[in-house]
C-alpha positions, 0 to 999 in steps of 0.5 A: 961633286965639286966644292961649293962656295958659301958666302956667309952673313958677316954681321955680329947679331945672334943670327950671324953667330948662328950662321957661323956656328952652323957653317962650321958644322957643315964644313966638317961634313961637306966640301965647302969653301966659306967666304966673307964679303967683308974683305972685298967690300973693304976694297982689298984687291986679293979678295975682290979677285977671289969674288970675281973668280967664283962660279955662280953655279957653285956659289950660295949665300947664307944670310942670318936675316932678311937684311941680306948683307952677304947678297948685297956685298956680292952685288957691290962686286957685280956678282950674283950667287945661284942660291940664297938661304935666309935664316929666321932671326934668333935672339939666342943661339942654342943647339936647337937653332944651330941644328935647324940652320945646319939642316937648312944649309945641308938641304940647299947644298943637296939641291946644288948637287953637293 
């Protein structure tokens, strides 16, 4: 199995915090590299190169809501991931919501061969 790049939602909403917490749990179990689109979108060269060097077949996006900031940030860099997981919006981040998000992410990783 090869490492999967996971581009995460980068907002500050409860849904964004949910994604980050779920990804921390997933990272303890699976070989993933979590990436934010904020640095490349800010024009930081090192991070633009990182995005350009990603393999679309081994890259997925986890969105906190249907605003899809991660996907749009990648599109600004001319990149399209092979898989996108969009979480339902939440108003409060609790263990039940984190568990559900973690299950969704793990399921998507399984489909990608991880």
